C-alpha positions in Angstrom: 86.6 8.6 52.4 83.1 9.9 51.8 83.5 12.0 48.6 86.7 12.7 46.3 86.4 16.2 45.0 89.7 17.9 46.3 92.9 16.9 48.2 90.9 18.0 51.5 89.2 14.6 51.2 92.4 12.8 51.5 93.7 12.0 55.1 97.2 10.7 53.9 98.4 11.4 50.3 101.4 9.0 50.6 99.2 6.3 51.8 96.8 6.7 48.9 99.7 7.0 46.4 101.2 3.6 47.9 97.7 1.8 47.4 97.7 3.1 43.8 101.2 1.7 43.3 100.2 -1.7 44.8 97.2 -1.8 42.3 99.6 -1.1 39.5 101.5 -4.3 40.3 98.4 -6.3 41.4 95.4 -4.9 39.5 92.9 -7.7 40.4 94.0 -8.1 44.0 90.6 -6.7 45.3 88.6 -8.0 42.3 85.6 -8.8 44.5 85.6 -5.6 46.6 82.9 -3.9 44.3 81.0 -7.0 43.6 77.2 -6.2 43.3 78.0 -2.4 43.4 77.5 0.0 40.5 79.2 3.3 39.7 77.4 5.9 37.4 79.8 8.1 35.5 78.1 11.4 34.4 79.8 13.5 31.8 78.8 17.1 31.1 81.7 17.5 28.9 83.8 15.0 26.9 86.6 12.8 28.2 88.8 10.2 26.9 91.5 9.2 29.6 89.3 10.0 32.6 86.4 8.0 31.4 88.2 5.0 30.2 90.5 4.9 33.2 87.6 5.3 35.7 85.6 2.5 34.0 88.6 0.1 33.9 89.4 0.8 37.5 85.9 0.0 38.5 85.8 -3.2 36.7 89.2 -4.3 38.3 87.3 -4.0 41.7 84.3 -6.0 40.5 82.0 -3.0 39.9 79.8 -2.4 37.0 80.3 1.0 35.3 77.6 2.8 33.6 78.6 5.9 31.4 75.9 8.6 30.7 76.5 11.8 28.7 74.3 14.4 30.3 72.7 16.7 27.6 73.5 14.3 24.7 71.6 11.2 25.9 69.3 12.8 28.5 67.7 16.0 29.5 69.6 19.2 30.1 69.8 19.8 33.7 69.1 22.9 35.9 71.4 23.5 38.9 70.1 26.8 40.2 67.9 26.7 43.4 64.4 28.2 43.0 65.0 28.5 39.2 62.2 29.3 36.8 62.7 26.6 34.3 61.2 28.5 31.3 64.5 28.2 29.3 66.3 25.2 27.8 66.8 23.1 30.9 64.3 20.4 31.3 65.1 18.7 34.7 66.4 20.0 38.0 69.2 18.3 39.6 67.3 18.1 42.8 64.9 15.8 40.9 67.4 13.9 39.0 70.2 13.4 41.6 68.3 11.5 44.2 67.1 9.0 41.5 70.7 8.6 40.5 71.4 7.9 44.1 69.0 5.0 44.0 70.5 3.5 40.9 74.1 3.6 41.8 76.4 3.1 44.9 78.9 5.8 43.7 78.3 8.7 41.4 81.3 10.3 39.4 80.8 13.5 37.7 82.8 15.5 35.2 81.8 19.1 34.7 83.6 22.1 33.1 83.7 25.8 33.6 82.1 28.3 31.4 85.0 30.7 31.6 82.4 33.5 31.4 81.6 34.2 35.0 84.4 33.4 37.6 82.1 33.6 40.4 79.8 31.1 39.0 82.4 28.7 38.1 84.4 29.0 41.3 81.2 28.3 43.3 81.4 24.7 42.1 77.6 24.7 42.0 77.2 21.7 39.7 79.2 19.1 41.7 78.0 20.5 45.2 74.3 20.1 44.1 75.1 16.6 43.2 76.6 15.9 46.7 73.8 17.6 48.3 70.9 15.7 46.6 72.3 12.3 45.5 72.8 10.8 48.9 75.7 8.6 47.9 79.5 9.3 47.6 80.6 11.5 44.7 83.8 11.5 42.9 84.9 14.5 40.8 86.1 13.5 37.3 87.0 17.2 36.8 85.1 20.1 38.0 85.0 23.8 37.3 88.1 24.5 39.3 90.0 21.2 40.2 91.0 17.8 38.7 91.8 15.6 41.8 92.2 12.3 40.0 94.6 13.8 37.7 96.5 15.3 40.6 96.6 12.0 42.5 98.0 10.4 39.3 100.7 13.3 39.1 101.9 12.8 42.7 101.9 9.0 42.1 104.0 9.4 38.9 106.6 11.7 40.5 106.7 9.4 43.6 107.5 6.2 41.6 109.9 8.0 39.2 112.1 10.0 41.7 114.3 7.8 43.8 116.8 10.3 45.4 116.9 11.0 49.1 116.0 14.6 48.9 113.0 16.7 48.0 112.5 16.9 44.2 112.2 20.4 42.6 108.9 20.5 40.7 108.1 23.3 38.2 104.7 23.9 36.8 105.0 26.0 33.6 102.6 27.7 31.7 102.5 27.0 27.9 100.9 28.6 24.9 97.5 27.4 23.5 95.3 28.5 20.7 92.1 29.0 22.9 91.4 29.9 26.5 91.6 26.8 28.9 90.3 26.5 32.5 92.5 26.7 35.5 91.4 23.3 36.9 94.5 21.2 36.3 97.0 24.0 37.3 94.9 24.8 40.5 94.6 21.0 41.4 98.2 20.2 40.8 99.2 23.4 42.8 96.9 22.3 45.7 98.1 18.7 45.8 101.8 19.5 45.6 101.4 22.1 48.3 99.5 19.7 50.4 101.9 17.0 49.9 104.8 19.1 51.3 107.5 16.9 49.9 108.9 19.1 47.1 110.3 22.4 46.3 107.6 23.9 44.2 108.0 26.6 41.6 105.1 28.1 39.4 106.2 30.0 36.3 103.9 31.9 34.0 103.8 35.2 31.9 102.5 38.3 33.8 98.8 38.4 34.2 98.4 34.7 34.4 98.4 34.4 38.3 96.2 31.6 39.6 94.0 31.8 42.6 96.1 32.2 45.8 93.8 29.7 47.4 95.6 26.9 45.4 99.0 28.5 45.0 99.9 29.4 48.7 103.1 27.8 49.5 104.7 27.8 46.0 107.4 30.1 44.7 106.0 32.0 41.7 108.1 33.8 39.0 107.5 35.2 35.6 111.1 34.1 34.5 110.7 30.6 32.9 114.5 30.1 32.7 115.0 31.0 36.3 112.3 28.6 37.4 113.7 25.8 35.3 117.1 25.8 36.8 117.8 22.5 38.4 114.3 21.2 38.1 113.7 17.6 38.4 110.1 17.6 37.0 108.5 20.1 34.8 104.8 20.0 34.4 103.6 21.8 31.4 100.1 23.3 31.1 98.1 26.1 29.6 95.5 28.0 31.5 93.5 31.2 30.8 93.5 34.4 32.9 92.1 34.2 36.4 91.8 37.9 37.4 90.4 39.1 34.1 88.7 35.9 33.9 88.9 33.4 30.9 91.1 35.3 28.6 94.3 34.9 26.6 96.7 37.9 26.9 99.9 36.2 25.6 100.6 33.5 23.3 104.3 33.9 23.2 105.8 30.8 21.6 109.0 31.3 23.7 107.2 29.7 26.5 106.9 26.4 24.8 109.5 23.9 26.4 112.2 22.6 24.1 115.3 20.5 24.6 117.3 23.7 24.7 115.4 24.9 27.7 115.6 21.4 29.2 119.4 21.9 29.5 118.8 24.3 32.4 117.1 21.5 34.4 118.5 18.5 36.2 117.5 16.2 33.2 114.0 16.9 34.3 111.2 14.6 33.5 108.5 16.3 31.5 104.7 15.8 32.4 101.6 17.0 30.8 97.9 15.8 31.5 96.9 15.3 27.8 95.6 16.2 25.3 98.4 18.3 24.1 98.6 20.5 21.1 102.1 19.3 19.7 104.4 22.2 18.9 102.2 24.7 20.5 102.2 23.6 24.1 105.1 21.2 23.9 107.6 20.4 21.0 107.8 17.1 19.3 111.4 16.6 20.5 110.2 16.8 24.1 107.0 14.6 23.7 109.0 12.0 21.7 112.3 12.2 23.7 113.7 10.3 26.7 112.5 13.1 29.2 108.9 12.6 28.6 107.0 10.6 31.1 103.6 11.6 29.6 102.5 8.2 28.6 103.4 6.7 31.9 101.4 9.5 33.6 98.5 8.8 31.7 98.6 5.1 32.1 98.7 5.6 35.8 95.3 7.2 35.8 93.8 3.8 36.2 95.5 3.0 39.4 94.8 6.4 41.0 91.1 5.9 40.1 91.1 2.2 41.5 92.8 3.6 44.9 90.0 6.2 45.4 87.3 3.8 44.6 88.7 1.4 46.9 88.9 3.8 49.7 85.2 4.8 49.1 84.1 1.1 49.0 85.9 0.4 52.2 84.6 3.4 54.1 
């Protein structure tokens, strides 16, 4: 594995999941694999689980992890080619990234969409420029359109939880939120589940909340949440803003929040969420604190997913 920015960088999803599950039982089995290696984690927006889990994963492999909050602890970066830098940006990525490539063995980047211009966000300029100029492997800690480490974690959590000899039914359900959120997690989860090919996959959302077909092709899509939830084994709850009329909130219907009453339509489905979660807006207390929630298990698995990816890159 050269870089890790989407499911396209993974040769075998099940093999990578199994590697993560092995690390979960034997965290220090490869504790010298990253000896004398250094990972730089650059955050262009805040993080808790992604930052901490990646740092722990690196240390489990013997790597030194250095965290840097771009814009808060350093210069504001310019990413456009041939930019006339007369504004707020101080340093161009084509000057900064090659230096980072000398400081580190792996570079991990977390960016965030503006939700103002879809073309700009979906170009993935920021992470592509780091890949272009750094000269070392790049890992996405979330980009403008995707969150691959989260999605690997999600597939891992489903795999270790579902033991029946059939395909699980997985539902990705839109949920209300107080502000517009990006499509990253929903895009990425859809992309990974479709590429995995070992589930019956349904996406449900209100009208006007369609995701890009580039990520959802292969899934069944319905605006009827009750219909989608019928016989579901897993329900992944997540808010996202509009894609076509980009970055907007059209509906905040509280009826879309998952409750125990709605869960009765499912096959005692396990409920997932990437966190952070707005309680009693996106998900009810009764779900989050109830026996069907595997949100904590899912979040804890972030360490092992990151460790599996780092191991693949270090062994390349």
